[in-house]
N, C-alpha and C positions, 0 to 999 in steps of 0.2 A: 904438205906433212904438215899435219894440224895433233897436238896431242895435250893431254887435259890431267888438272890433280883432283881428286875426289874433296876434296878439302874442303869443306860448305855443303855440301850434297845433305838434301836430308830425307828421312825415311817417314812414310804417313801409313797407318792405319784405318782400314775403312769399315766403316758399317754399313747395313743396308738397310733400305727403308723395302718398302709391303712392295711385292711382287706385279709389275702390268702384262698385260696380253699383247703382244704383237700381232696384230692382225693381217700385217703384209708386209713384204721388204724389198725393195725394188734394187734393180742391176742397172749399179749407173756409175759413174765415175766417182763418187760420194754415194755411200747406200742409204738411204731413207727407209724408216720406220714409222707402219702407221702403229698408232700407239693412243691411244681413245684418253683424256685427262690424263695426260704424263704428269704434269707437272714440274718436267725436267727444264734445268736454263742454260743457254751457252756458257758452255766451260766444266762443266759436269760431267763426274762419269757413270757409266752405267755397266753393268753384267750382262753381256748378250746371251742370253740360251736360245740357240738358233738351229733349225734344221741341217744347216750349213757347218758341217765339223769342222769348217777351217777358222770358223767367229766362235764357236761353241764353246760358251764359258771363256769366253775374252773382256778384261776390262779395257774398256774402249771410253775415250774424252766425245763428247758430243760438241760438233761445231756451229749447229742451228737447231732452230725449234721452230713452229706453230703450233697451233693451240693444238692439235692431234698426232704429228708428228713430231719425227728427232731428226738428224742427219747425222750418223757418227765419219767422224774426221777422220778423212784418207783413208778410207777402208773402199778400196773400188773390188764391188761386184757387179763388172761387166761382163766378164769371163760365163759363159751360161756353160762351160763344160765342170769349171769348178764351181759355179752355185747357178745351178739349175733354177728356173724360173718359177717361181711359185715354193720353193723349198727352206726358205730362209726364216719365214712363222715358227713363235716362241714366245718367247717374255723377254722382258728386262727385269734389273734389279736398280732401282738408282742408289750411291752411294751417298746417303743422307749427311755424313759427320768422318772427318778424317784428323785421328790422331798423331800428332807426331811422338816417334818414338827417338827418344833424345839419348844424350850421353854414349851414341854408339862407337865400340873402338875398333872391332872388325867385322868388315864385311866379304867372306868367301865365297865362292859360289865352284857349287862341284859338279860332276855330269853331264850331261847335254853330249857325248862324246858318239859319233856315228856310228851305227852297227853293223857289222857284215854277215852275210853269209856267204863261204870258201864250198869251193866245189870244182870239179877238175872231171874234163871227161878221159876214158879209157884209154882214146888214144893219145893223146896231150902228155908232157912232161911238166908242166908247169900250172898248175893251179889258178883259179878266176876268183874275183872276189864282187860281188853285187850288195848294193847298198839297203840296208831293212828298215829298221828302226833306231829311233835315236836313245841312248841311256835316259833315265831319269836325272832331273834336274833338283838341286836340293842348298839354300842356300844357307852357312852355316853365320849367324849374327852375335857377337860378345858386348855385353853393355855395363857399362858402371853400374854397378846393386845400388837400389834406391827401388826397396817397393813401394812406396811415395807417390812416386812422379806417374802423371795422367797416360803417359806410354806404357809404361809395363806395367797397368793397372789395366788396356785396352789388351794388352800383349796377352795376359794369364785371363782375361773374358775369354779372350777366342780359342786358347789353347785348351781349358776348361771344357769348353761347348762340343769340342771335336769335329765344328763343321767349317768348310774352308770359307778363307777372307783373304776380300784383297788389300796387297801391297802395293805404295807408289815411292819410289825412289825418285827424285827430285834435285838433279844436277844444278851444279854450280852454274853450268855454262849456258842455261836455259833446256835443257834436253830432260826429256820425262821420258820415263819406263814403268809401265804399271803390270803386276804381277798378279795370280789366283791360284791358293793352293792351303795348305796346311801349315798351320804354326802350330808350334810344342816349344813351352818354355819352359826349361831344369830351373825349379825354384830354390834348389839350393846352390848358392853362389858357391864359388870357386875362390880359396884362401890360399895365397901365397903371400909369405912375411916379406916386409919392406912393398908389393906389390896391391892395387886398389883391390877391392873384391870387386869380383867378375861375374855377369849371370851368362849364359848360355841359351842361346835361341836357334830354334832351327826352322827352316819354309821350306815345304817339302814343295815344288809346284807343281800344278793339275795339267796347266796347260801353257802355251809359250807364252813370252811375254811379251808385251805391244812396248816398241820406241817409237815416242814422238821428237 
């Protein structure tokens, strides 16, 4: 058994570089992307816009690089049923900067529950249930209010743009979780007597998180 406390975890907001075309994506235990003059370094993060639906719009870490190729850390595309040969081409966007969002007070997730379709046959007296999709997931973030902090400014910039952005959670135990979605900032802080002022932010996930 293993248990962990979230204390000491850090959250970062990412900003993308220019988009690069992926001309090939391999079927391998660790997927290799062919990207000419990519400029990506080992350990950096990329958003993969892929023809493979299971990998599309995921924020992934780079495990190895060559002049015109990058290897996606821990991404197994060897199953041809899930990842049809030649179907993974698309593009990548390198995350060029990460800005830490500091003074986080609360981080609460909601949604993600499995949805079901209920049905029953005329000759039976008991209904059946089969899984369909999962509910949309969002993260409610509460931070101590300070509009002068770099993280707050980065969050407002993303919120005002109306575009999706990457988010990274570095756990104290060494684990990392990456997210991609829409960040919205409520610029009016909450005020309660004898409590610190708080700013609320909401992050609506567009895709599944990736955990390392």
